C-alpha angles and dihedrals in degrees: 000000000000091000092050091050091051091049091051091049092049091047090052093048093048092046091051092046091048091051093051094047091045091051090049093051093041094054091047092049090049092052092044093242129136113276095246096052122106107265091203095056112100112184092190092065093067092046092049092047092051092048092048092049090047092051091053092047094243094133093055091045090051092051091050091048092051092049090051093049090046091056091047091051091049091051092049092050090046091053092048092050092048091052091055 
């Protein structure tokens, strides 16, 4: 009985592993990618997100915010140094 249980466990593990690898390869083949590439990676998502943020002006707002915070930090450091 112990041998039979081990064989069933191994069969289950190999079936599950085969399914996962087959799904990985199948998605890549369907997308036209190389077999070893990550099927979940979508390079267009980053590009679309950047374009969307640029259209809404978020990138410029972020740059302005960082410049403002940089100046504030410089002023604080300058005040601390002057106090010493």
